[in-house]
C-alpha positions in Angstrom: -15.9 211.8 117.9 -18.9 212.0 115.5 -16.7 213.1 112.6 -14.2 210.3 113.3 -17.0 207.7 113.2 -18.6 209.2 110.1 -15.3 209.1 108.2 -15.3 205.3 108.6 -18.2 205.0 106.2 -22.0 204.9 105.8 -24.2 202.0 106.7 -27.4 201.1 104.7 -29.7 203.2 106.8 -27.4 206.3 106.9 -27.7 209.3 104.6 -24.7 211.5 103.6 -25.1 215.2 103.2 -26.4 216.3 99.8 -23.1 217.1 98.2 -21.5 213.9 99.3 -24.6 211.9 98.4 -24.5 213.2 94.8 -20.7 212.5 94.4 -21.1 208.9 95.8 -24.1 208.3 93.6 -22.2 209.6 90.5 -19.3 207.2 91.3 -21.8 204.3 91.4 -23.2 205.3 88.0 -19.7 205.4 86.4 -18.9 202.0 87.9 -22.1 200.3 86.6 -22.1 202.1 83.3 -19.4 200.1 81.4 -21.0 196.7 82.0 -24.5 197.8 81.5 -23.7 199.6 78.2 -21.5 196.7 77.0 -24.4 194.2 77.5 -26.6 196.5 75.4 -24.0 196.9 72.7 -23.3 193.1 72.5 -27.0 192.1 72.5 -28.2 194.9 70.2 -30.5 196.4 72.8 -31.0 200.2 72.8 -28.3 201.8 75.1 -30.6 204.5 76.5 -33.4 202.0 77.3 -30.9 199.7 79.0 -29.6 202.5 81.2 -33.1 203.7 82.1 -34.2 200.1 82.8 -31.2 199.6 85.2 -32.2 202.7 87.2 -35.9 201.9 87.3 -35.2 198.2 88.3 -32.8 199.4 91.1 -35.5 201.7 92.6 -38.1 198.9 92.4 -35.6 196.5 94.0 -34.9 198.9 96.9 -38.6 199.4 97.5 -39.3 195.6 97.4 -36.5 194.9 99.9 -37.8 197.5 102.3 -34.8 199.9 101.7 -32.6 197.5 103.7 -30.3 196.0 101.0 -27.8 198.4 99.2 -27.5 196.8 95.8 -27.6 198.2 92.2 -29.4 196.2 89.5 -27.7 196.1 86.1 -27.5 194.1 82.9 -26.1 190.6 83.3 -23.5 189.0 81.0 -25.0 185.5 81.8 -27.8 186.1 79.2 -25.6 187.2 76.3 -25.4 183.9 74.4 -29.1 183.0 75.1 -30.4 186.3 73.7 -28.1 186.3 70.6 -29.0 182.7 69.8 -32.7 183.4 70.2 -33.0 186.5 68.0 -31.0 184.9 65.2 -32.8 181.5 65.4 -35.0 180.3 62.5 -38.1 180.2 64.7 -37.8 184.0 65.6 -36.6 185.1 62.1 -39.7 183.5 60.6 -41.9 185.7 62.7 -40.2 189.0 61.7 -41.2 191.4 58.9 -38.8 191.6 56.0 -37.4 194.9 57.2 -36.8 193.6 60.7 -35.2 190.4 59.3 -32.8 192.5 57.2 -31.8 194.5 60.3 -31.1 191.4 62.3 -28.9 190.1 59.5 -27.1 193.5 59.4 -26.6 193.3 63.2 -25.1 189.8 62.8 -22.7 191.2 60.2 -21.8 194.2 62.4 -23.4 196.7 60.0 -26.0 197.7 62.5 -25.5 198.5 66.2 -29.0 197.6 67.3 -31.6 194.9 66.8 -35.1 195.8 65.4 -37.8 196.3 68.0 -39.7 193.2 66.8 -36.8 190.9 67.7 -36.2 192.6 71.0 -39.8 192.2 71.9 -39.6 188.4 71.7 -36.5 188.4 73.9 -38.3 190.6 76.4 -40.9 187.8 77.0 -38.1 185.4 78.0 -36.6 188.0 80.3 -39.9 188.7 82.0 -40.5 185.0 82.6 -36.9 184.6 83.9 -37.9 186.8 86.8 -40.2 184.0 88.1 -37.2 181.8 88.6 -35.6 184.2 91.1 -38.9 184.9 92.8 -39.6 181.2 93.2 -36.1 180.7 94.7 -36.7 183.6 97.1 -40.0 182.2 98.2 -38.5 178.8 98.7 -35.8 180.3 101.0 -38.5 182.4 102.8 -40.4 179.3 103.8 -37.5 176.9 104.2 -35.4 179.2 106.4 -31.7 180.3 106.3 -30.5 176.9 107.3 -31.7 175.5 104.0 -29.7 178.2 102.2 -26.5 177.4 104.2 -27.0 173.7 103.4 -27.4 174.2 99.7 -25.1 177.2 99.3 -22.5 177.1 102.0 -19.5 179.5 102.0 -17.4 176.8 100.2 -19.6 177.4 97.2 -20.6 181.1 97.4 -16.9 182.0 98.1 -15.5 180.3 94.9 -18.5 181.5 92.9 -17.6 185.1 93.8 -14.0 184.4 92.9 -15.1 182.9 89.6 -17.2 185.9 88.8 -14.3 188.2 89.3 -11.6 186.1 87.6 -13.7 185.2 84.5 -14.0 189.0 83.9 -10.2 189.4 84.1 -9.9 189.0 80.4 -12.6 191.7 79.8 -10.7 194.1 82.1 -7.3 193.6 80.3 -9.1 193.7 76.9 -10.7 197.1 77.8 -7.5 198.4 79.3 -5.9 197.9 75.9 -8.8 199.0 73.7 -8.4 202.4 71.8 -11.3 204.5 70.5 -12.9 203.5 67.1 -11.1 206.3 65.4 -7.7 205.9 67.1 -4.8 205.3 64.6 -1.7 206.0 66.8 0.7 204.1 69.0 -1.1 201.5 71.1 1.4 202.2 73.9 -0.6 205.4 74.6 -3.6 203.2 75.5 -1.6 201.6 78.2 -0.5 205.1 79.5 -4.2 206.0 80.0 -5.3 202.7 81.5 -2.3 202.5 83.9 -2.7 206.1 84.9 -6.3 205.3 85.8 -5.5 202.1 87.7 -2.5 203.4 89.7 -4.2 206.7 90.6 -7.3 204.8 91.8 -5.2 202.5 94.0 -3.2 205.4 95.4 -6.4 207.4 96.1 -8.1 204.5 97.9 -4.9 203.9 99.9 -3.9 207.4 100.9 -6.8 209.8 100.7 -8.9 210.3 103.8 -12.3 211.7 104.5 -14.7 212.4 101.7 -12.0 212.2 99.0 -11.0 208.8 100.3 -14.5 207.5 99.6 -14.3 208.7 95.9 -11.2 206.8 94.6 -13.0 205.4 91.5 -14.5 208.7 90.5 -11.2 210.5 91.0 -9.3 207.7 89.2 -11.7 208.0 86.2 -11.1 211.7 86.2 -7.3 211.2 86.2 -7.7 208.7 83.3 -9.8 211.1 81.3 -7.4 214.0 82.0 -4.5 211.8 80.9 -6.3 211.0 77.6 -7.0 214.7 77.2 -3.3 215.6 77.6 -2.4 212.9 75.1 -4.8 214.4 72.6 -3.6 217.9 73.2 0.1 217.1 73.1 -0.5 215.1 69.9 -2.0 218.1 68.1 -5.6 217.0 68.4 -5.3 214.5 65.6 -6.9 211.0 65.3 -3.5 209.5 66.1 -3.9 210.7 69.6 -7.7 210.6 70.2 -8.7 208.0 72.7 -12.2 209.4 73.4 -15.1 207.5 72.0 -18.1 209.0 70.3 -21.7 208.1 69.6 -23.8 210.0 67.1 -27.1 211.5 68.0 -28.8 209.4 65.3 -27.6 206.2 67.0 -28.9 207.3 70.4 -32.3 208.4 69.3 -32.8 206.0 66.4 -35.8 204.3 68.1 -36.7 206.9 70.7 -40.3 206.8 72.0 -40.4 210.6 71.8 -37.8 213.3 71.2 -37.7 217.0 71.4 -36.9 218.3 67.9 -34.2 216.2 66.4 -33.4 214.6 69.8 -30.1 216.5 70.1 -31.0 217.6 73.7 -33.8 215.4 75.0 -35.2 212.0 73.8 -37.1 209.4 75.7 -35.6 205.9 75.5 -37.1 203.4 73.1 -39.8 201.5 75.1 -41.3 198.3 73.7 -43.7 195.7 75.1 -42.9 192.0 75.1 -44.4 189.5 72.6 -45.3 185.9 73.8 -42.8 183.4 72.6 -42.3 179.8 73.7 -38.9 179.8 72.1 -37.9 182.8 74.3 -39.2 181.0 77.3 -37.1 177.9 76.7 -33.9 179.8 75.7 -33.8 182.6 78.3 -35.7 181.5 81.4 -33.3 178.8 82.6 -30.4 181.2 82.5 -31.8 182.8 85.6 -30.5 179.8 87.6 -27.0 181.2 87.1 -27.8 184.5 88.8 -29.1 182.8 92.0 -25.7 181.6 93.4 -24.1 184.8 92.1 -26.7 187.0 93.9 -26.3 184.8 97.1 -22.5 185.3 97.0 -23.1 189.1 96.7 -25.2 189.0 99.9 -22.5 187.2 101.8 -20.0 189.8 100.6 -22.3 192.7 101.7 -22.9 191.1 105.0 -19.2 190.8 105.8 -18.3 194.4 104.8 -21.4 196.1 106.2 -20.9 194.4 109.6 -17.2 195.4 109.6 -18.2 199.0 109.2 -20.9 198.7 111.8 -18.3 197.2 114.2 -15.9 200.1 113.6 -18.7 202.6 114.2 -19.8 200.8 117.4 -23.2 199.8 116.0 -25.2 196.6 116.2 -25.1 193.8 113.6 -26.8 194.1 110.2 -27.9 190.6 109.4 -28.2 191.0 105.6 -27.9 187.3 104.9 -31.3 186.8 106.6 -32.8 189.0 103.9 -31.6 186.7 101.1 -35.2 185.8 100.2 -36.1 189.5 99.7 -32.9 189.9 97.6 -33.8 187.1 95.2 -37.5 188.3 95.0 -36.2 191.8 94.3 -33.9 190.5 91.6 -36.8 188.7 89.9 -39.0 191.7 90.0 -36.1 193.7 88.5 -36.0 191.2 85.6 -39.7 191.7 85.1 -39.5 195.5 85.2 -36.6 195.7 82.7 -38.1 193.1 80.5 -41.4 194.9 80.3 -39.9 198.1 79.0 -37.2 196.7 76.7 -34.0 196.3 78.7 -31.7 193.2 79.0 -32.0 190.8 81.9 -29.7 191.5 84.9 -28.8 191.0 88.5 -27.2 193.0 91.3 -23.8 194.2 90.4 -20.5 193.0 91.8 -18.8 196.1 90.5 -21.0 198.3 92.7 -20.4 196.1 95.7 -16.7 196.3 95.2 -17.0 200.1 95.1 -18.9 200.1 98.3 -16.4 197.7 99.9 -13.5 200.0 98.8 -15.2 203.3 99.9 -17.2 201.8 102.8 -20.2 203.7 101.6 -23.2 201.3 101.8 -25.9 203.9 102.0 -29.2 202.9 100.4 -30.1 206.5 99.6 -26.8 206.8 97.6 -28.0 203.9 95.3 -31.5 205.5 95.0 -29.9 208.7 93.7 -27.6 206.7 91.4 -30.6 205.1 89.9 -32.3 208.4 89.4 -29.1 209.9 87.8 -29.0 206.9 85.4 -32.7 207.4 84.4 -32.1 211.2 83.8 -28.9 210.5 81.9 -30.8 208.1 79.6 -33.1 210.9 78.5 -30.6 213.6 77.8 -28.6 212.9 74.6 -25.6 215.1 75.4 -25.2 213.3 78.8 -25.3 209.9 77.0 -22.7 211.2 74.6 -20.4 212.4 77.5 -20.5 209.2 79.4 -20.1 207.1 76.2 -17.1 209.3 75.4 -15.1 208.0 78.4 -12.1 206.2 76.9 -12.5 202.4 77.1 -8.9 202.3 78.4 -10.1 204.3 81.5 -12.9 201.8 82.0 -10.4 199.0 81.7 -8.1 200.6 84.3 -11.1 200.7 86.8 -12.1 197.2 85.9 -8.7 195.6 86.7 -9.2 196.9 90.3 -12.9 196.2 90.6 -13.0 192.7 89.1 -10.0 191.8 91.2 -11.8 193.1 94.3 -14.8 190.8 93.5 -12.5 187.8 93.5 -10.8 188.9 96.7 -14.2 189.2 98.3 -14.8 185.5 97.6 -11.7 184.7 99.6 -13.0 187.0 102.4 -16.3 185.0 102.5 -14.4 181.8 103.2 -12.2 183.4 105.8 -15.1 185.1 107.6 -17.1 181.9 107.7 -14.1 179.8 108.8 -14.2 177.3 105.9 -11.9 174.4 106.7 -9.4 174.4 103.9 -8.0 171.0 105.1 -11.3 169.3 104.6 -11.3 166.8 101.7 -15.0 167.7 100.9 -14.4 171.5 100.9 -11.2 171.2 98.8 -13.1 169.0 96.2 -16.1 171.5 96.0 -13.9 174.6 95.8 -11.5 173.0 93.3 -14.2 171.9 90.9 -16.2 175.1 91.1 -13.1 177.2 90.3 -11.9 175.0 87.4 -15.4 174.6 85.8 -16.2 178.3 86.2 -12.9 179.7 85.0 -11.9 176.9 82.6 -15.4 177.1 81.0 -14.9 180.8 80.3 -11.4 180.6 78.8 -11.7 177.3 77.0 -15.3 177.5 75.7 -16.0 181.3 75.8 -18.4 181.2 78.7 -20.7 178.3 77.8 -19.7 174.6 78.3 -21.0 172.2 75.7 -22.7 169.4 77.6 -24.7 166.7 75.8 -25.8 169.1 73.1 -26.6 171.9 75.6 -24.7 175.1 76.1 -24.4 175.5 79.9 -23.2 179.0 81.1 -19.9 178.3 83.0 -21.0 180.1 86.2 -24.3 178.3 86.3 -22.7 175.0 85.5 -20.0 175.5 88.2 -22.6 176.5 90.8 -24.9 173.6 90.0 -22.1 171.0 90.0 -20.8 172.4 93.2 -24.2 172.3 94.9 -24.8 168.7 93.8 -21.2 167.6 94.8 -21.5 169.3 98.2 -24.8 167.5 98.9 -23.4 164.1 97.9 -20.3 164.5 100.0 -22.4 165.7 102.9 -24.2 162.4 103.2 -23.3 160.8 106.5 -21.9 163.9 108.1 -24.7 164.3 110.6 -24.3 160.7 111.6 -20.5 161.1 112.1 -21.1 164.3 114.2 -23.6 162.5 116.4 -21.2 159.7 117.0 
């Protein structure tokens, strides 16, 4: 009977055996890696520093939340435009040395993969300060109670926000699924072969495998994708026309390392930098943290549903994770401060990792702790960074199609679980506007909606509009209920 119950999954306070623990953790690292590294590459932050920061922030988050909330902290796409606009602004450029200014200009033109440390340091200040926004929101919830959260962020908002998060990433998923390596010169149809092999194998593994293997569909799917890419390369005679594997030079990885062993070919510490005070960074980056609050709240609702479903299957009591929303937001804020202090991009807890847990039913907090440690170790060993970076983008895209779709599906699950009345004019209005503003803002304006001279992130704008509209349409409801 024990084995049957254990096969159902693992709850937050349960610890798998060592071998399973390592495999589950490795799966979580592979899932978080694409988005975390992509944010680093787009913003010009150091890849190794970004990976290390995600692991360190995750461990701090888990400690702050009392080891009760199974979430992984990673870099957020919400800050991309704010950071890019800041570091290239006249105000920041005027503060840089001529060498740093030249590197920023080279980064703008695509001639350099990373920003100079001077520019990153100014952005770090804004990232650290953005942590106070999440902390303040957490403290407000702590002293106002859960009912205040349900009034401001009911399921009719958190559900659509979760759907928006998943659906706005749909373009990224398909784009990655059809992206070859930088050196690939062959038939693009081979890219689809690899991405579809990854997607279909992952789906089949999650549907038909049982036991331990049934809890590793994403890891096994990635392995099938890499094997397929390897076969394509081998059958094609090992030429660039058939090489879908990416590569990152040692020089790129260790270019700004804090310390390296020899030439850094084996071991190199990430490039750690301290923030520099900047009012411009405060204004540009701090407000973006508002976008991560409804996103993080939606993640907690998702977790609460899926964890309690596993608890029910295992005959255990209810895990009231939603009541810990205040700790979650405070942990998010501290995560921003930690990553900002050492030179990583701002972030939030990851929907990709939640989807992985929902699919595999492994919600063990120790698994995420080990995943964080693995990420920190990987960031220091150059060959490991190269191996993970070598994973074909098409493989990542195949996984993302499943993961991002699962995030959107979890938004539907939130509304079903909370019995949202889909025939209510108020709920329909809120859901409709949140969905269109969030998704439309992404596809029409590239993620930021122009609004009276301000660039509003589509997720933040949709959430804020939904909150205000819901509060307005709720006026008079209590009176009607009393009557």
